[in-house]
C-alpha positions as CSV (number, residue, x, y, z in Angstrom):
1,X,0.0,0.0,0.0
2,X,1.3,3.5,-0.9
3,X,1.0,5.7,2.2
4,X,-0.5,9.1,1.2
5,X,0.4,12.1,3.3
6,X,-0.4,15.8,3.2
7,X,2.4,18.2,4.0
8,X,3.7,16.1,6.8
9,X,0.3,16.2,8.6
10,X,-0.1,12.5,8.6
11,X,-1.4,9.5,6.8
12,X,-4.6,9.5,4.8
13,X,-6.7,6.4,5.2
14,X,-10.0,7.4,3.5
15,X,-11.4,9.8,0.9
16,X,-15.1,10.5,1.0
17,X,-17.0,12.3,-1.7
18,X,-20.0,14.6,-1.9
19,X,-22.3,13.8,-4.7
20,X,-24.0,16.8,-6.5
21,X,-21.5,18.8,-8.6
22,X,-18.6,16.8,-7.2
23,X,-19.4,13.4,-8.8
24,X,-22.5,14.2,-10.6
25,X,-23.2,17.0,-13.1
26,X,-26.6,18.2,-11.9
27,X,-27.6,19.8,-15.2
28,X,-30.0,17.1,-16.2
29,X,-31.7,16.9,-12.8
30,X,-32.2,20.7,-12.5
31,X,-33.6,20.7,-16.1
32,X,-36.1,18.0,-15.1
33,X,-37.2,20.1,-12.1
34,X,-37.7,23.1,-14.4
35,X,-39.8,20.9,-16.7
36,X,-41.8,19.6,-13.7
37,X,-42.6,23.2,-12.6
38,X,-43.4,24.3,-16.1
39,X,-40.6,26.9,-16.0
40,X,-38.2,27.6,-18.9
41,X,-34.9,25.9,-18.1
42,X,-32.9,29.1,-18.6
43,X,-35.2,30.9,-16.2
44,X,-34.9,28.3,-13.6
45,X,-31.1,28.2,-14.0
46,X,-30.8,31.9,-13.7
47,X,-32.8,32.0,-10.5
48,X,-30.8,29.1,-9.1
49,X,-27.6,31.1,-9.9
50,X,-28.9,34.2,-8.1
51,X,-29.8,32.1,-5.0
52,X,-26.3,30.5,-5.1
53,X,-24.5,33.8,-5.5
54,X,-26.3,35.1,-2.4
55,X,-25.0,32.1,-0.4
56,X,-28.5,30.7,0.2
57,X,-29.8,27.2,0.2
58,X,-30.5,26.0,-3.3
59,X,-33.9,24.7,-2.2
60,X,-35.1,28.3,-2.0
61,X,-35.0,28.4,-5.8
62,X,-38.3,26.6,-5.9
63,X,-40.1,29.1,-3.8
64,X,-39.7,31.8,-6.4
65,X,-41.9,29.8,-8.7
66,X,-44.3,28.3,-6.2
67,X,-44.5,30.0,-2.8
68,X,-46.0,26.9,-1.1
69,X,-43.5,24.5,-2.6
70,X,-42.8,21.4,-0.5
71,X,-39.7,19.5,-1.8
72,X,-40.5,16.2,-0.1
73,X,-44.1,16.2,-1.4
74,X,-43.0,17.2,-4.9
75,X,-40.4,14.5,-5.0
76,X,-43.1,11.9,-4.1
77,X,-45.4,13.3,-6.8
78,X,-42.6,13.1,-9.4
79,X,-41.9,9.4,-8.5
80,X,-45.6,8.6,-8.6
81,X,-46.0,10.2,-12.0
82,X,-43.1,8.2,-13.5
83,X,-40.9,11.4,-13.8
84,X,-38.8,10.6,-10.7
85,X,-35.2,10.8,-9.9
86,X,-32.7,9.4,-12.4
87,X,-28.9,8.9,-12.2
88,X,-27.0,7.4,-15.1
89,X,-23.5,7.2,-16.4
90,X,-24.0,10.3,-18.5
91,X,-24.5,12.3,-15.3
92,X,-21.0,11.4,-14.0
93,X,-18.3,14.0,-14.5
94,X,-15.6,12.4,-16.9
95,X,-12.9,12.2,-14.2
96,X,-15.0,10.3,-11.6
97,X,-14.3,6.7,-12.5
98,X,-10.6,7.2,-13.1
99,X,-10.1,9.2,-9.9
100,X,-12.0,6.7,-7.7
101,X,-10.1,3.8,-9.2
102,X,-6.7,5.5,-8.7
103,X,-7.5,6.1,-5.0
104,X,-8.5,2.5,-4.5
105,X,-5.3,1.3,-6.2
106,X,-3.4,3.5,-3.7
107,X,-5.0,1.4,-1.0
108,X,-7.4,4.0,0.3
109,X,-10.9,3.4,1.6
110,X,-13.2,5.3,-0.8
111,X,-16.7,6.4,0.1
112,X,-19.6,8.5,-1.1
113,X,-21.8,10.5,1.3
114,X,-24.0,13.4,0.3
115,X,-27.3,15.1,0.7
116,X,-29.4,12.9,-1.5
117,X,-32.4,10.7,-1.2
118,X,-32.4,7.0,-0.3
119,X,-33.3,6.3,-3.9
120,X,-30.2,8.1,-5.0
121,X,-28.0,5.8,-3.0
122,X,-29.6,2.8,-4.8
123,X,-29.1,4.5,-8.2
124,X,-25.5,5.3,-7.4
125,X,-24.9,1.7,-6.3
126,X,-26.2,0.5,-9.7
127,X,-23.5,2.5,-11.5
128,X,-20.9,0.1,-10.1
129,X,-18.5,2.8,-9.0
130,X,-15.1,1.6,-7.5
131,X,-16.1,2.6,-3.9
132,X,-16.3,0.8,-0.5
133,X,-19.6,2.4,0.6
134,X,-22.4,4.8,-0.4
135,X,-24.6,6.6,2.0
136,X,-27.0,9.5,1.8
137,X,-28.8,11.9,4.1
138,X,-32.1,10.3,3.1
139,X,-30.9,7.0,4.5
140,X,-29.3,8.5,7.7
141,X,-32.1,10.9,8.5
142,X,-29.6,13.8,8.9
143,X,-28.2,16.2,6.3
144,X,-25.2,18.4,5.8
145,X,-24.1,20.7,7.3
146,X,-25.3,19.1,10.5
147,X,-22.3,17.8,12.5
148,X,-24.0,14.5,13.0
149,X,-23.7,13.8,9.3
150,X,-20.0,14.1,9.5
151,X,-19.7,12.0,12.6
152,X,-21.5,9.3,10.7
153,X,-19.0,9.7,7.9
154,X,-16.1,9.3,10.4
155,X,-17.7,6.2,11.9
156,X,-18.2,4.6,8.5
157,X,-14.8,5.4,6.9
158,X,-11.4,3.9,7.7
159,X,-9.1,5.7,10.1
160,X,-9.4,8.6,12.5
161,X,-11.1,11.9,11.6
162,X,-7.7,13.5,10.7
163,X,-7.0,10.6,8.4
164,X,-10.2,11.2,6.4
165,X,-10.4,13.6,3.5
166,X,-13.9,14.9,2.5
167,X,-14.2,16.2,-1.1
168,X,-17.0,18.6,-2.1
169,X,-17.9,21.7,-4.0
170,X,-19.8,23.7,-1.3
171,X,-18.0,25.6,1.4
172,X,-21.0,25.7,3.9
173,X,-22.2,22.2,3.3
174,X,-18.9,20.4,2.7
175,X,-15.7,22.3,3.6
176,X,-16.4,24.1,6.8
177,X,-18.4,21.3,8.6
178,X,-15.9,18.7,7.5
179,X,-13.1,20.7,9.0
180,X,-15.1,21.4,12.2
181,X,-15.5,17.6,12.6
182,X,-11.7,17.2,12.5
183,X,-11.4,15.9,9.0
184,X,-9.3,17.3,6.2
185,X,-11.1,18.7,3.2
186,X,-10.6,19.4,-0.5
187,X,-12.8,21.8,-2.4
188,X,-13.3,21.2,-6.1
189,X,-13.8,24.2,-8.4
190,X,-16.8,22.7,-10.1
191,X,-20.5,23.6,-10.4
192,X,-22.0,26.9,-9.3
193,X,-20.8,26.8,-5.7
194,X,-17.3,25.6,-6.5
195,X,-16.7,28.3,-9.1
196,X,-18.2,31.1,-7.0
197,X,-16.5,30.4,-3.8
198,X,-13.2,28.7,-4.5
199,X,-11.3,32.0,-4.5
200,X,-12.9,33.3,-1.4
201,X,-10.2,34.1,1.3
202,X,-12.0,32.1,3.9
203,X,-12.2,29.0,1.6
204,X,-8.5,29.4,0.8
205,X,-7.7,29.5,4.5
206,X,-9.9,26.5,5.4
207,X,-9.3,24.1,2.6
208,X,-6.4,21.7,2.7
209,X,-6.6,21.5,-1.1
210,X,-8.5,23.4,-3.8
211,X,-8.6,21.3,-7.0
212,X,-9.9,21.6,-10.5
213,X,-10.3,17.9,-11.3
214,X,-10.8,14.8,-9.2
215,X,-7.8,13.3,-11.1
216,X,-5.6,15.7,-9.2
217,X,-6.4,13.9,-5.9
218,X,-4.0,11.0,-6.0
219,X,-1.1,13.3,-6.7
220,X,-1.9,16.1,-4.2
221,X,-2.6,13.6,-1.4
222,X,0.8,11.9,-2.1
223,X,2.7,15.2,-2.1
224,X,5.1,15.7,0.9
């Protein structure tokens, strides 16, 4: 096994990944939500961008189009209508399989844990990704940025908190709470949140690494 280290701060045993805009390109899913609401996709995307730029929860986007919007209820209606959640190979970013496989070859425990439904966990599992475990907030009953979510990540992964790297695109949901839990963290400059906040001084100070591609991870984790 190749021992991966970070700047002399110790061995890395596990790498755990966020899902949306880290592993998955959410373009298709957001488009399907726009279609479900009967809103032009460009309009929906623009409002989502404004919500994101203001540092607010992306779920607030729906309320601009329907003030009484209930995300849980609408997800159920979508499923019942046959227009439910889908995750396919085409939704994966191109570097996902190669990066996960490289980390596994390096002897690391590799996991996925994000704010997704229980169905999403099953759909991700069907993709046959080279990972040791997949978990979602829908299965655990607790969502990021709640500290309990990250305590569950630590309990599930291999090694102590300081030996676990959490990789995500969202400072408030991924980077800061992972660091608060004692983990190391990499922020990927990808998706709306990653691009908007990767150059923020607080992000630069908090992140152990800021990367542009998941394929960078094996190299940067191995760097002395």
